[in-house]
DSSP file (Angstrom, degrees, kcal/mol; ACC not computed):
  #  RESIDUE AA STRUCTURE BP1 BP2  ACC     N-H-->O    O-->H-N    N-H-->O    O-->H-N    TCO  KAPPA ALPHA  PHI   PSI    X-CA   Y-CA   Z-CA
    1    1 A M              0   0    0      0, 0.0     2,-0.1     0, 0.0    65,-0.0   0.000 360.0 360.0 360.0 125.9   79.6  120.4  117.4
    2    2 A D     >  -     0   0    0      1,-0.1     4,-1.4     4,-0.0     3,-0.3  -0.389 360.0-100.6 -91.1 175.7   80.3  120.1  121.0
    3    3 A F  H  > S+     0   0    0      1,-0.2     4,-2.0     2,-0.2     5,-0.2   0.829 119.9  57.7 -66.9 -33.1   83.6  120.8  122.8
    4    4 A L  H  > S+     0   0    0      1,-0.2     4,-2.6     2,-0.2    -1,-0.2   0.868 102.0  55.7 -66.9 -34.6   84.7  117.2  123.0
    5    5 A N  H  > S+     0   0    0     -3,-0.3     4,-2.7     2,-0.2     5,-0.2   0.932 107.1  50.3 -59.8 -44.8   84.4  116.9  119.2
    6    6 A S  H  X S+     0   0    0     -4,-1.4     4,-2.3     1,-0.2    -2,-0.2   0.913 112.1  46.4 -60.1 -43.3   86.8  119.8  118.9
    7    7 A M  H  X S+     0   0    0     -4,-2.0     4,-2.2     2,-0.2    -1,-0.2   0.879 111.2  52.3 -69.5 -36.2   89.3  118.2  121.2
    8    8 A D  H  X S+     0   0    0     -4,-2.6     4,-1.8     2,-0.2    -2,-0.2   0.924 110.7  47.9 -62.6 -43.7   88.9  114.8  119.5
    9    9 A L  H  X S+     0   0    0     -4,-2.7     4,-1.6     1,-0.2    63,-0.3   0.905 112.0  49.1 -64.9 -41.1   89.7  116.5  116.1
   10   10 A S  H  X S+     0   0    0     -4,-2.3     4,-2.5     1,-0.2    -1,-0.2   0.885 107.5  56.5 -63.9 -37.4   92.7  118.3  117.6
   11   11 A Q  H  X S+     0   0    0     -4,-2.2     4,-2.6     1,-0.2    -1,-0.2   0.884 103.5  52.9 -62.4 -38.7   93.9  115.0  119.1
   12   12 A S  H  X S+     0   0    0     -4,-1.8     4,-2.1     1,-0.2    -1,-0.2   0.885 110.3  48.6 -65.4 -36.1   93.9  113.4  115.6
   13   13 A G  H  X S+     0   0    0     -4,-1.6     4,-2.4     2,-0.2    -2,-0.2   0.898 110.7  50.7 -66.6 -40.7   96.0  116.2  114.4
   14   14 A L  H  X S+     0   0    0     -4,-2.5     4,-2.2     2,-0.2    -2,-0.2   0.921 111.1  48.2 -62.2 -44.4   98.4  115.9  117.3
   15   15 A T  H  X S+     0   0    0     -4,-2.6     4,-2.0     2,-0.2    -1,-0.2   0.917 112.5  48.4 -63.2 -43.8   98.8  112.1  116.7
   16   16 A S  H  X S+     0   0    0     -4,-2.1     4,-2.0     1,-0.2    -1,-0.2   0.907 112.7  47.3 -64.5 -42.4   99.4  112.6  113.0
   17   17 A Q  H  X S+     0   0    0     -4,-2.4     4,-2.4     2,-0.2    -1,-0.2   0.846 109.1  54.7 -70.4 -32.1  102.0  115.3  113.6
   18   18 A R  H  X S+     0   0    0     -4,-2.2     4,-2.2     2,-0.2    -1,-0.2   0.910 108.6  48.9 -65.1 -40.3  103.7  113.2  116.3
   19   19 A Q  H  X S+     0   0    0     -4,-2.0     4,-1.9     2,-0.2    -2,-0.2   0.883 110.1  51.7 -65.0 -37.7  104.0  110.4  113.7
   20   20 A R  H  X S+     0   0    0     -4,-2.0     4,-2.1     2,-0.2    -2,-0.2   0.916 109.3  49.7 -63.1 -42.7  105.5  112.8  111.2
   21   21 A M  H  X S+     0   0    0     -4,-2.4     4,-2.6     1,-0.2    -2,-0.2   0.878 107.2  55.2 -64.6 -37.6  108.0  114.0  113.8
   22   22 A N  H  X S+     0   0    0     -4,-2.2     4,-2.4     1,-0.2    -1,-0.2   0.897 107.3  50.1 -60.8 -39.9  108.9  110.3  114.5
   23   23 A M  H  X S+     0   0    0     -4,-1.9     4,-2.8     2,-0.2    22,-0.3   0.909 110.1  49.9 -65.5 -41.6  109.6  109.9  110.7
   24   24 A V  H  X S+     0   0    0     -4,-2.1     4,-2.6     2,-0.2     5,-0.2   0.938 112.1  47.8 -60.9 -46.3  111.8  113.0  110.7
   25   25 A A  H  X S+     0   0    0     -4,-2.6     4,-2.1     1,-0.2    -2,-0.2   0.906 113.0  48.4 -62.1 -41.5  113.8  111.7  113.7
   26   26 A M  H  X S+     0   0    0     -4,-2.4     4,-1.2     2,-0.2    -1,-0.2   0.922 111.1  50.1 -65.3 -43.3  114.2  108.3  112.2
   27   27 A N  H >< S+     0   0    0     -4,-2.8     3,-0.6     1,-0.2    -2,-0.2   0.935 112.3  47.2 -60.2 -46.3  115.4  109.8  108.8
   28   28 A L  H >< S+     0   0    0     -4,-2.6     3,-1.2     1,-0.2    -1,-0.2   0.867 108.6  54.9 -64.9 -35.1  117.9  111.9  110.6
   29   29 A S  H 3< S+     0   0    0     -4,-2.1     3,-0.3     1,-0.3    -1,-0.2   0.763 110.9  46.3 -69.8 -22.3  119.2  109.0  112.7
   30   30 A H  T X< S+     0   0    0     -4,-1.2     3,-1.6    -3,-0.6    -1,-0.3   0.107  73.0 118.7-103.9  21.4  119.8  107.0  109.5
   31   31 A I  T <  S+     0   0    0     -3,-1.2    75,-0.2     1,-0.3    -1,-0.2   0.756  86.5  33.1 -62.9 -23.3  121.6  109.7  107.6
   32   32 A N  T 3  S+     0   0    0     -3,-0.3     2,-0.8    -4,-0.1    -1,-0.3   0.207  84.0 126.4-115.2  14.4  124.7  107.6  107.3
   33   33 A T    <   +     0   0    0     -3,-1.6     9,-1.9     1,-0.2     3,-0.1  -0.640  23.6 167.3 -79.3 110.2  123.2  104.1  107.2
   34   34 A T        +     0   0    0     -2,-0.8     2,-0.4     7,-0.2    -1,-0.2   0.517  61.1  55.2-100.5  -7.7  124.7  102.4  104.1
   35   35 A R        +     0   0    0      4,-0.1    -1,-0.1     6,-0.1     7,-0.1  -0.992  58.0 169.7-130.5 131.6  123.5   98.9  104.9
   36   36 A T    >   -     0   0    0      4,-0.8     3,-1.7    -2,-0.4     4,-0.1  -0.873  49.5-104.2-128.2 164.7  120.0   97.7  105.6
   37   37 A P  T 3  S+     0   0    0      0, 0.0     3,-0.1     0, 0.0    -1,-0.0   0.803 123.6  54.2 -58.5 -27.6  118.5   94.2  105.9
   38   38 A D  T 3  S-     0   0    0      1,-0.1    -3,-0.0     2,-0.1     4,-0.0   0.578 122.3-105.5 -80.8  -8.9  117.0   94.6  102.4
   39   39 A G  S <  S+     0   0    0     -3,-1.7    -1,-0.1     1,-0.3    -4,-0.1   0.203  80.0  45.5  92.5 141.9  120.4   95.5  101.0
   40   40 A G  S    S-     0   0    0     -4,-0.1    -4,-0.8    -6,-0.1    -1,-0.3  -0.186  96.9 -36.8  83.4-179.6  121.7   99.0  100.0
   41   41 A P  S    S-     0   0    0      0, 0.0    -7,-0.2     0, 0.0    -5,-0.1  -0.239  71.4 -84.1 -75.9 165.3  121.3  102.2  101.9
   42   42 A Y        -     0   0    0     -9,-1.9    63,-0.6   -12,-0.2     2,-0.4  -0.394  41.4-137.7 -63.8 140.5  118.4  103.4  104.1
   43   43 A R        -     0   0    0     61,-0.2    38,-0.1    -3,-0.1    -1,-0.1  -0.887  24.8-105.8-103.6 136.3  115.6  105.1  102.1
   44   44 A R        -     0   0    0     -2,-0.4    36,-3.4    36,-0.2     2,-0.4  -0.292  34.1-139.4 -56.8 138.2  114.0  108.2  103.5
   45   45 A K  E     -A   79   0A   0    -22,-0.3    34,-0.2    34,-0.2   -18,-0.1  -0.852  17.6-171.0-106.5 140.9  110.5  107.5  105.0
   46   46 A V  E     -A   78   0A   0     32,-3.0    32,-3.0    -2,-0.4     2,-0.3  -0.996  18.7-131.9-133.3 127.6  107.6  109.9  104.4
   47   47 A P  E     -A   77   0A   0      0, 0.0     2,-0.6     0, 0.0    30,-0.2  -0.586  15.4-148.2 -78.0 141.9  104.1  109.8  106.1
   48   48 A I  E     -A   76   0A   0     28,-2.7    27,-2.9    -2,-0.3    28,-1.1  -0.954  14.7-151.9-110.6 119.5  101.1  110.2  103.8
   49   49 A F  E     +A   74   0A   0     -2,-0.6     2,-0.3    25,-0.3    25,-0.2  -0.592  17.4 174.0 -91.0 150.6   98.1  111.9  105.5
   50   50 A E  E     -A   73   0A   0     23,-2.4    23,-2.2    -2,-0.2     2,-0.2  -0.976  31.4-107.6-147.3 161.4   94.5  111.4  104.6
   51   51 A T  E     -A   72   0A   0     -2,-0.3    21,-0.2    21,-0.2    19,-0.0  -0.602  31.2-167.9 -86.1 153.2   91.1  112.4  105.9
   52   52 A A  E     -A   71   0A   0     19,-2.1    19,-2.5    -2,-0.2    -2,-0.0  -0.989  32.6 -93.2-138.3 146.1   88.9  110.0  107.7
   53   53 A P  E     -A   70   0A   0      0, 0.0     2,-0.5     0, 0.0    17,-0.2  -0.319  39.2-130.8 -59.9 139.3   85.2  110.2  108.7
   54   54 A Y        -     0   0    0     15,-1.5     2,-0.6    12,-0.2    15,-0.1  -0.824  19.4-167.7 -95.1 127.6   84.7  111.6  112.2
   55   55 A F        -     0   0    0     -2,-0.5    12,-0.0     1,-0.1    15,-0.0  -0.956   6.0-172.6-116.0 113.1   82.3  109.6  114.4
   56   56 A S        -     0   0    0     -2,-0.6    -1,-0.1     2,-0.2     3,-0.1   0.730  29.3-135.7 -79.3 -21.1   81.4  111.5  117.5
   57   57 A G  S    S+     0   0    0      1,-0.3     2,-0.3     3,-0.0    -1,-0.1   0.280  74.6  93.2  84.3 -13.6   79.5  108.6  119.1
   58   58 A S  S    S-     0   0    0      0, 0.0     2,-1.1     0, 0.0    -1,-0.3  -0.782  78.0-127.4-111.4 158.2   76.7  110.9  120.2
   59   59 A R        -     0   0    0     -2,-0.3     0, 0.0    -3,-0.1     0, 0.0  -0.707  43.5-172.6-101.2  79.7   73.5  111.7  118.4
   60   60 A G        -     0   0    0     -2,-1.1    -3,-0.0     2,-0.1     6,-0.0  -0.009  38.0-105.8 -70.0 175.5   73.9  115.5  118.5
   61   61 A L  S    S+     0   0    0      1,-0.2     3,-0.2     2,-0.1    -1,-0.1   0.667 115.6  49.3 -74.7 -17.4   71.4  118.1  117.5
   62   62 A R     >  +     0   0    0      1,-0.1     4,-2.2     2,-0.1     3,-0.3  -0.559  59.1 158.3-122.6  68.0   73.3  118.9  114.4
   63   63 A P  H  > S+     0   0    0      0, 0.0     4,-1.8     0, 0.0    -1,-0.1   0.835  76.9  57.1 -61.7 -31.3   74.1  115.5  112.6
   64   64 A R  H  > S+     0   0    0      2,-0.2     4,-0.7     1,-0.2    -2,-0.1   0.918 108.1  46.5 -65.7 -41.6   74.6  117.3  109.3
   65   65 A L  H >4 S+     0   0    0     -3,-0.3     3,-1.0     1,-0.2     4,-0.5   0.922 112.8  49.7 -64.3 -43.7   77.3  119.5  110.8
   66   66 A E  H >< S+     0   0    0     -4,-2.2     3,-1.0     1,-0.3   -12,-0.2   0.808 102.6  61.3 -67.2 -27.6   79.0  116.5  112.4
   67   67 A S  H 3< S+     0   0    0     -4,-1.8    -1,-0.3     1,-0.2    -2,-0.2   0.726  99.3  57.7 -70.5 -18.8   78.9  114.6  109.2
   68   68 A E  T << S+     0   0    0     -3,-1.0    -1,-0.2    -4,-0.7    -2,-0.2   0.637  86.0 101.2 -81.7 -15.6   81.1  117.3  107.7
   69   69 A L    <   -     0   0    0     -3,-1.0   -15,-1.5    -4,-0.5     2,-0.4  -0.460  52.2-173.0 -75.4 141.3   83.8  116.8  110.3
   70   70 A Q  E     -A   53   0A   0    -17,-0.2     2,-0.1    -2,-0.2    -2,-0.0  -0.998  14.9-142.0-137.9 135.3   86.9  114.7  109.3
   71   71 A D  E     -A   52   0A   0    -19,-2.5   -19,-2.1    -2,-0.4     2,-0.4  -0.369  18.8-129.7 -78.3 166.9   89.8  113.4  111.3
   72   72 A V  E     +A   51   0A   0    -63,-0.3     2,-0.3   -21,-0.2   -21,-0.2  -0.954  33.2 165.4-115.8 143.4   93.3  113.3  109.9
   73   73 A Q  E     -A   50   0A   0    -23,-2.2   -23,-2.4    -2,-0.4     2,-0.7  -0.976  44.0 -99.5-150.0 161.9   95.4  110.2  110.1
   74   74 A V  E     -A   49   0A   0     -2,-0.3   -25,-0.3   -25,-0.2     3,-0.1  -0.781  31.1-170.5 -84.9 116.0   98.5  108.7  108.6
   75   75 A R  E     -     0   0A   0    -27,-2.9     2,-0.3    -2,-0.7    -1,-0.2   0.915  63.2 -26.9 -73.8 -44.3   97.4  106.4  105.8
   76   76 A E  E     -A   48   0A   0    -28,-1.1   -28,-2.7   -30,-0.0     2,-0.6  -0.983  54.4-113.3-162.8 165.6  100.8  104.9  105.2
   77   77 A I  E     -A   47   0A   0     -2,-0.3     2,-0.3   -30,-0.2   -32,-0.0  -0.956  38.5-166.6-108.6 118.6  104.5  105.4  105.5
   78   78 A M  E     -A   46   0A   0    -32,-3.0   -32,-3.0    -2,-0.6     2,-0.4  -0.743  19.5-120.5-106.6 153.3  106.1  105.5  102.0
   79   79 A E  E     -A   45   0A   0     -2,-0.3     2,-0.5   -34,-0.2   -34,-0.2  -0.763  29.7-116.9 -88.8 136.5  109.7  105.3  101.0
   80   80 A D        -     0   0    0    -36,-3.4   -36,-0.2    -2,-0.4    25,-0.1  -0.614  22.5-157.5 -70.9 122.2  111.1  108.3   99.1
   81   81 A R        +     0   0    0     -2,-0.5    -1,-0.1   -38,-0.1     3,-0.1   0.328  48.1 124.8 -90.3   8.0  112.1  106.9   95.7
   82   82 A R  S    S-     0   0    0      1,-0.1    23,-0.1    23,-0.1   -38,-0.1  -0.231  72.4 -84.8 -62.8 160.1  114.6  109.6   94.8
   83   83 A D        -     0   0    0      1,-0.1    -1,-0.1    21,-0.1     2,-0.1  -0.255  45.0-107.5 -65.3 151.3  118.1  108.5   94.0
   84   84 A F        -     0   0    0     -3,-0.1     2,-0.4     1,-0.1    21,-0.1  -0.343  37.1-101.5 -71.2 159.8  120.7  107.8   96.6
   85   85 A R  E     -B  103   0B   0     18,-1.8    18,-3.5    19,-0.3     2,-0.6  -0.712  30.0-143.1 -83.9 134.4  123.6  110.2   97.2
   86   86 A L  E     -B  102   0B   0     -2,-0.4     2,-0.4    16,-0.2    16,-0.2  -0.887  22.3-176.6-100.6 120.8  126.8  109.0   95.6
   87   87 A V  E     -B  101   0B   0     14,-2.6    14,-3.1    -2,-0.6     2,-0.8  -0.957  26.6-127.5-123.1 134.3  129.8  110.0   97.8
   88   88 A F  E     +B  100   0B   0     -2,-0.4    12,-0.2    12,-0.2    11,-0.1  -0.718  51.0 138.5 -82.5 113.6  133.5  109.4   97.0
   89   89 A D    >   -     0   0    0     10,-2.9     3,-1.9    -2,-0.8     6,-0.1  -0.572  23.9-179.4-155.1  81.5  135.0  107.5  100.0
   90   90 A P  T 3  S+     0   0    0      0, 0.0     9,-0.1     0, 0.0     5,-0.1   0.698  81.7  59.8 -62.3 -18.4  137.4  104.8   98.9
   91   91 A S  T 3  S+     0   0    0      8,-0.1     8,-0.0     3,-0.1    -2,-0.0   0.586  80.6 105.4 -85.3  -9.3  138.2  103.8  102.5
   92   92 A H  S X  S-     0   0    0     -3,-1.9     3,-1.7     7,-0.2    -3,-0.1  -0.474  75.3-131.1 -72.1 139.0  134.5  103.0  103.3
   93   93 A P  T 3  S+     0   0    0      0, 0.0    -1,-0.1     0, 0.0    -2,-0.0   0.761 107.3  51.5 -62.1 -24.2  133.7   99.2  103.5
   94   94 A D  T 3  S+     0   0    0      5,-0.1     8,-0.4     8,-0.0     2,-0.1   0.282  82.1 126.3 -95.8  10.8  130.7   99.7  101.2
   95   95 A A    <   -     0   0    0     -3,-1.7     6,-0.2    -6,-0.1    -7,-0.1  -0.389  56.5-129.4 -69.7 144.7  132.7  101.5   98.5
   96   96 A D    >   -     0   0    0      4,-2.6     3,-1.8    -2,-0.1    -1,-0.1  -0.131  41.4 -80.3 -80.3-173.5  132.5  100.1   95.0
   97   97 A E  T 3  S+     0   0    0      1,-0.3    -1,-0.1     2,-0.1    -2,-0.1   0.681 133.3  51.2 -65.4 -16.6  135.5   99.4   92.8
   98   98 A F  T 3  S-     0   0    0      2,-0.2    -1,-0.3     0, 0.0    -3,-0.0   0.425 121.6-104.9 -98.5  -0.4  135.8  103.1   91.9
   99   99 A G  S <  S+     0   0    0     -3,-1.8   -10,-2.9     1,-0.3     2,-0.3   0.576  75.6 134.7  91.1  11.2  135.6  104.3   95.6
  100  100 A Y  E     -B   88   0B   0    -12,-0.2    -4,-2.6   -10,-0.1     2,-0.4  -0.742  37.3-159.2 -98.6 143.6  132.0  105.5   95.6
  101  101 A V  E     -B   87   0B   0    -14,-3.1   -14,-2.6    -2,-0.3     2,-0.6  -0.963  17.3-129.7-120.5 134.2  129.5  104.8   98.3
  102  102 A L  E     -B   86   0B   0     -2,-0.4   -16,-0.2    -8,-0.4     3,-0.1  -0.745  31.4-170.3 -80.9 123.1  125.7  105.0   98.0
  103  103 A N  E     -B   85   0B   0    -18,-3.5   -18,-1.8    -2,-0.6   -71,-0.1  -0.770  32.8 -78.5-110.9 158.7  124.4  107.0  100.9
  104  104 A P        -     0   0    0      0, 0.0     2,-1.1     0, 0.0   -19,-0.3  -0.096  38.9-115.6 -54.6 153.6  120.7  107.5  102.0
  105  105 A N  S    S+     0   0    0    -63,-0.6     2,-0.5   -25,-0.1   -23,-0.1  -0.269  70.3 133.9 -85.5  48.2  118.6  109.9  100.0
  106  106 A I        -     0   0    0     -2,-1.1     2,-0.6   -75,-0.2     3,-0.1  -0.874  41.3-161.7-107.2 130.2  118.2  112.2  103.1
  107  107 A N     >  -     0   0    0     -2,-0.5     4,-2.3     1,-0.1     5,-0.2  -0.954   9.4-153.2-110.0 116.8  118.6  115.9  102.9
  108  108 A V  H  > S+     0   0    0     -2,-0.6     4,-2.4     1,-0.2     5,-0.2   0.875  95.0  53.3 -59.1 -39.7  119.2  117.5  106.3
  109  109 A V  H  > S+     0   0    0      1,-0.2     4,-2.2     2,-0.2    -1,-0.2   0.927 109.4  48.2 -63.4 -44.2  117.7  120.8  105.3
  110  110 A Q  H  > S+     0   0    0      1,-0.2     4,-2.4     2,-0.2    -1,-0.2   0.907 111.4  50.4 -62.5 -41.7  114.5  119.2  104.1
  111  111 A E  H  X S+     0   0    0     -4,-2.3     4,-2.3     2,-0.2    -1,-0.2   0.886 109.6  50.7 -64.0 -38.6  114.2  117.2  107.3
  112  112 A M  H  X S+     0   0    0     -4,-2.4     4,-2.4     2,-0.2    -1,-0.2   0.896 110.1  49.7 -66.4 -39.6  114.7  120.3  109.4
  113  113 A V  H  X S+     0   0    0     -4,-2.2     4,-2.5     2,-0.2    -2,-0.2   0.922 111.8  48.5 -63.8 -43.4  111.9  122.1  107.4
  114  114 A D  H  X S+     0   0    0     -4,-2.4     4,-2.6     1,-0.2    -2,-0.2   0.885 110.7  51.8 -62.4 -38.4  109.6  119.1  107.9
  115  115 A M  H  X S+     0   0    0     -4,-2.3     4,-2.4     2,-0.2    -2,-0.2   0.919 110.9  46.5 -65.2 -43.7  110.5  119.1  111.6
  116  116 A I  H  X S+     0   0    0     -4,-2.4     4,-2.5     2,-0.2    -2,-0.2   0.909 113.3  49.8 -64.7 -41.5  109.6  122.8  112.0
  117  117 A S  H  X S+     0   0    0     -4,-2.5     4,-2.4     2,-0.2    -2,-0.2   0.915 111.5  47.8 -64.0 -43.2  106.4  122.3  110.0
  118  118 A A  H  X S+     0   0    0     -4,-2.6     4,-2.5     2,-0.2    -2,-0.2   0.904 111.9  51.1 -63.2 -41.0  105.4  119.4  112.2
  119  119 A K  H  X S+     0   0    0     -4,-2.4     4,-2.5     2,-0.2    -2,-0.2   0.924 111.3  46.8 -62.6 -45.2  106.2  121.4  115.3
  120  120 A R  H  X S+     0   0    0     -4,-2.5     4,-2.3     2,-0.2    -2,-0.2   0.897 113.1  48.8 -65.4 -40.7  104.1  124.3  114.2
  121  121 A S  H  X S+     0   0    0     -4,-2.4     4,-2.1     2,-0.2    -1,-0.2   0.904 111.1  50.7 -64.6 -40.8  101.2  122.1  113.2
  122  122 A Y  H  X S+     0   0    0     -4,-2.5     4,-2.1     1,-0.2    -2,-0.2   0.931 110.9  48.7 -61.2 -46.6  101.4  120.3  116.6
  123  123 A E  H  X S+     0   0    0     -4,-2.5     4,-2.4     1,-0.2    -2,-0.2   0.881 109.2  53.1 -61.8 -38.9  101.4  123.7  118.4
  124  124 A A  H  X S+     0   0    0     -4,-2.3     4,-2.2     1,-0.2    -1,-0.2   0.897 109.1  48.9 -64.5 -39.6   98.3  124.8  116.3
  125  125 A N  H  X S+     0   0    0     -4,-2.1     4,-2.4     2,-0.2    -1,-0.2   0.880 110.4  50.7 -67.7 -37.5   96.4  121.7  117.3
  126  126 A I  H  X S+     0   0    0     -4,-2.1     4,-2.6     2,-0.2    -2,-0.2   0.911 109.8  51.1 -63.9 -41.4   97.3  122.2  121.0
  127  127 A T  H  X S+     0   0    0     -4,-2.4     4,-2.4     2,-0.2    -2,-0.2   0.909 110.6  48.3 -61.7 -42.7   96.1  125.8  120.7
  128  128 A A  H  X S+     0   0    0     -4,-2.2     4,-2.2     2,-0.2    -2,-0.2   0.914 112.9  47.6 -65.1 -42.4   92.8  124.6  119.2
  129  129 A A  H  X S+     0   0    0     -4,-2.4     4,-2.3     2,-0.2    -2,-0.2   0.902 112.6  49.5 -65.3 -40.1   92.3  122.0  121.9
  130  130 A T  H  X S+     0   0    0     -4,-2.6     4,-2.8     2,-0.2    -2,-0.2   0.896 109.6  51.6 -65.0 -40.6   93.1  124.6  124.6
  131  131 A A  H  X S+     0   0    0     -4,-2.4     4,-2.4     2,-0.2    -2,-0.2   0.917 110.5  48.1 -63.1 -42.6   90.6  127.0  123.1
  132  132 A A  H  X S+     0   0    0     -4,-2.2     4,-2.2     2,-0.2    -2,-0.2   0.907 112.2  49.9 -63.6 -41.2   87.9  124.4  123.1
  133  133 A Q  H  X S+     0   0    0     -4,-2.3     4,-2.4     2,-0.2    -2,-0.2   0.926 111.1  48.7 -62.9 -44.7   88.7  123.5  126.7
  134  134 A N  H  X S+     0   0    0     -4,-2.8     4,-2.4     1,-0.2    -2,-0.2   0.885 110.2  51.4 -63.3 -39.0   88.6  127.2  127.7
  135  135 A M  H  X S+     0   0    0     -4,-2.4     4,-2.2     2,-0.2    -1,-0.2   0.912 110.3  49.2 -63.7 -41.6   85.3  127.7  126.0
  136  136 A A  H  X S+     0   0    0     -4,-2.2     4,-2.1     2,-0.2    -2,-0.2   0.912 111.5  49.0 -64.1 -42.4   83.9  124.6  127.8
  137  137 A L  H  X S+     0   0    0     -4,-2.4     4,-2.1     2,-0.2    -2,-0.2   0.897 110.3  50.6 -64.6 -40.2   85.1  126.0  131.2
  138  138 A K  H  X S+     0   0    0     -4,-2.4     4,-1.4     2,-0.2    -1,-0.2   0.893 108.9  52.4 -64.4 -38.4   83.6  129.4  130.5
  139  139 A S  H  X S+     0   0    0     -4,-2.2     4,-0.8     1,-0.2    -2,-0.2   0.900 109.0  49.5 -63.5 -40.1   80.3  127.7  129.7
  140  140 A L  H >< S+     0   0    0     -4,-2.1     3,-0.7     1,-0.2     4,-0.5   0.867 105.4  57.8 -66.4 -35.6   80.4  125.8  133.0
  141  141 A D  H >< S+     0   0    0     -4,-2.1     3,-1.0     1,-0.2    -1,-0.2   0.844  99.7  59.0 -61.7 -33.3   81.1  129.1  134.8
  142  142 A L  H 3< S+     0   0    0     -4,-1.4    -1,-0.2     1,-0.2    -2,-0.2   0.796 100.2  57.2 -65.7 -27.2   77.9  130.5  133.4
  143  143 A L  T <<        0   0    0     -4,-0.8    -1,-0.2    -3,-0.7    -2,-0.2   0.597 360.0 360.0 -80.8 -10.6   76.0  127.8  135.1
  144  144 A R    <         0   0    0     -3,-1.0    -1,-0.2    -4,-0.5    -2,-0.1   0.484 360.0 360.0 -77.4 360.0   77.2  128.6  138.5
């Protein structure tokens, strides 16, 4: 595995975690959205990650090792199917005849935990890419 492979793999992790962070931000921004074009309140969105074969583009000396490498990517964005929150607010325009409003199925604490996890994963991928870059630079220094 060469240094560029390491940075490519870290980049796939960075991209996936950025998409996860985008979903968290979108969920938090819609925490009070009771109307959507589809009708009803907003449903929480969750990214689903999967592995994908890594293609380095080069014919390295270790094709077997490179065949073991896998990228990460977001396979799809799914809607959380948990029940909506029922809130008593008779003055709300979307309240039913009993004064209850269906609110999105978003839990702020869960979103904050997901945000911290995405941030830590993003930082770990940056650290791995930086380490690969530093190793490549040290190797070049040896050639001087």
